[in-house]
N, C-alpha and C positions, 0 to 999 in steps of 0.2 A: 670366846666365840666358839661354837661347835657346829660343824657342817658335815653332812653326809652326802657324798657323791654316789650315785647309783645309776643303773641302767634299766630301761624298759623299752622293748621293741626297737632296739638299736639306737636309742637316744640316751643322752646323759642328762640327769637331773641333779640339782644340788638343793638339798633341804637344810634350812637353818633351824637347828633344834631350839634355838633361843626364842624365835618368833614364829616358828612353824610355816614360814614362807618357803616356796619352792621355785627355783628358776630352771627352765628347760633349755638345753642347747640342742638345736636341730640343724646345725650348719653342715654336719657331715653324715656319713652312713657308716654302719657297723661300729657304732660308738659303744663298745663293750669294754669291760675290765678297767674301770677308771682307777687311777692312782694319783694322789695329790703331790704337788711340790711342797716342800716344807713350809714355805711362806704363804701357801694358798693361792698364789697368783696363776698357777697353771695346773692342768690335769693332763696326764698322759694316758692314752687309751688305745685299744685296738685289738682286732682279731683278723689276721691276714695282712694287715698293715698297721704299724704303730704311728700314731699322730700325737701332736702336742697342741692342746687347746689353751688359749689365753682366756681366762675366766672373766676378764674385764671387757675385752674387745670382741671376744668370740672368734678371733682369728685362729685358723688351723694351719699347722706346719707339719708336713710329712717327715717322719724320722727314719722309718725302716720298713720297706715293703717286705712281705713274707713273714713278718714277726708277729708275736702275740704275747699276752700277759706281761705288760710293761710294769715296772716299779721304779719309783724315784729313790735315789740315794738320800740319806738323811741330810746331807749338805746341799742337795739340790743340783749338784753339778753333773750327775750321771744318771742315765736311765738303763736299767737292766731289762732284757727281754730274751725270749727264746725264739729260734727260727727252726721250724720243723725239719727234721732230718739233719740238722747241722749242729745244734747245741745251744749253749747259753752265752750271751754276750753282754758287755758293758759298753754303753755309748756315752762318751764324754761330750757334753753339749758344747762347751766353749770352743773346743778344738775340733769337734766332729770326729775324734779318734774313736775307733771301735776295737775293743779288745775281747778276744774269746776267753771266757772263763772256763767252760767245760765243753768237751766234745760231746758227741751224741750217744756215748756208751750207755748212760743211764736214762736217755731220752728225757732230759730235765725240762721242767716247765713250772709255772706258777712260783717262780722264785721271788723271795722277799728279803729285804735288808734287815739285819739286826740294827737296833737303834744307834750303836756305835759305828756302824758302817764297815766294820772289819770282818763281819761274819754274815753268811746268808743261810736261809733255809729254802728248800725247794722240794718239789715232788719228783721222784725218780722211779724207774722201773726196777723191781727186784724180783726176778723170775716172772711169775704170772701176777705178781702183786704190785700195787703202787704204794710206795712208802714215803715218809718224810725224812730227808737227809739235811744235815748242816755241813757247811764248808767254811773253814778259816781261810780268808783270802790272802793270808801270808804266803799261800802256795803259789801265788802269781810271781813271787820273787824268784823262785827256782824252777818254775814250770811243772810243779808236781800236782796240780789241781785234780787231774783225772784219777789220781790214786788216793786223794785226800778226803773224799766225802765220808761222813759218819752217819750211819743210819740211826736215828733217834726214836723213830716210831716203828716198832717191830711187829705190832699186832694188826689184824685186819687185812682185808684184801684190797680195798680201795680207800686210800687216805689222800685227801686233796686240800687245797686252799690254806696253807699254813700262814699264820699271822703272829708276829712277835708281840709279846706284852710290852708296854712302854719302857719297863726297866730291863727288858731282855732276859728275864729269868724263866719265862714260860712261852710256850707256843699253843695257840688255839688252832684247830683244824676241823675238817669234816670227815666223817667215815660212814660208809654204807654197812648196815647190818643185813647180811644175806638172809638171816632167819626171818626177819620182818619185812625186808624190802625198804626200810626207812633209813634215812640219813640222820646222823646226829652230830652235834658240835661237841668236840672233845677238847680237853686241855691237858698238857703234859709239861713237866719241868724240862728245861732246855737240855739237861743231861739224860733225858729219856726215862726219868723216874716219875712215879705218882701220876700215871695216866688215869683219867676219869672222864666219864661222859657227863655233860651238864644239861643237854637237851632232855626234856621230859619225855616219857613214853608216849607213843601214839602220834607223834608229829615227825615231820621230815625237815631238818634244818641244814642250812648251808652257809658257807662263806662268812665266817666271823670276822669282825673288826673291832678293835679295842678302843675304849675311852682313854683319855689322857691320864686318868688316875688309876687305870688298871682294874677298876671295880665293876665295869659294865661292858657289855658287848652289844653291837648291832648285828643281827643275823637276818638272813632271808629264810622265810618259812613257807613251805609249799602250801598252796590253797586249792580248794576244789571250786573256786569261783570260775565260771565260764570265761575262757579266753585269757586267764591269768595263770602264770606259773607260780608266783610267790609274792608275798608281801614282806615288808620289813618290820622287825620287832626289836625293841630295846629290852634286854634281859640282864640279870645279874649273874654272878658266877655260881649261883645255886640253880640256875636255869629258870628262875622265876621271872615271869613277864612283868616288866615295869609299865610299858605301854606299847600299843601298836602304832607304828609310824606311818604306814601307807595302807590305803585300801584299794588303790588303782594299779597295784603291781609294784615290784621293785626287786632287783637282783644285784648281786656283786657290790654290796655297800663298802664304802671306804670312808673312815672317819678322819676329819681334820679338826684340830684345835689350835688356838693360839694363846 
């Protein structure tokens, strides 16, 4: 089973790639930045407040006012999010315990878990640039996390939306090309080597999310359709379009497979 959660106009939609049916959740407002629980039973989302959506009942539970860019841990126990001006936090759902991972020195946001749950990637400020960093969470044991981030993406001015490949060997992300004004999806090895753009020339692509086999990505591609920001496309790692997934808009896709 393959499903894509995505946002349009503050609502969350779930597309089943196997039968092309889409379900819309309109129970809340500001339903941006969806992230699946590992079992597909819940979606955490939010901008300004992080909420938990039960995909079966539609019930919404507020988790964190003032928070944004939530991401589920691979074991489903914890949600990570940033709070503007404060830093990056891990919210353990069974105990409701909240642990600060990073202070706000790097202004961390858009954090995402490595598939093994022991490492994260996030966007941080590096001078006037936004770069992609990784952090080994063993730093929580001795309180050294604020000194431990490693900058893995060293090129470009604005790098956003990191996403780990399913085996944890690569990161996909988006970058703005100031020469063209276009955004492109990039991939890089987790150690910072072999960076390359996979978006074709002439388009503006954002927010990659990986298939379970690591061979495909769903991305949002800007459109000139009136009233729409972008549509979703399925592409391979050469940047070739396999198929267009939406025609009525779609942003911030998140792939779930079982």
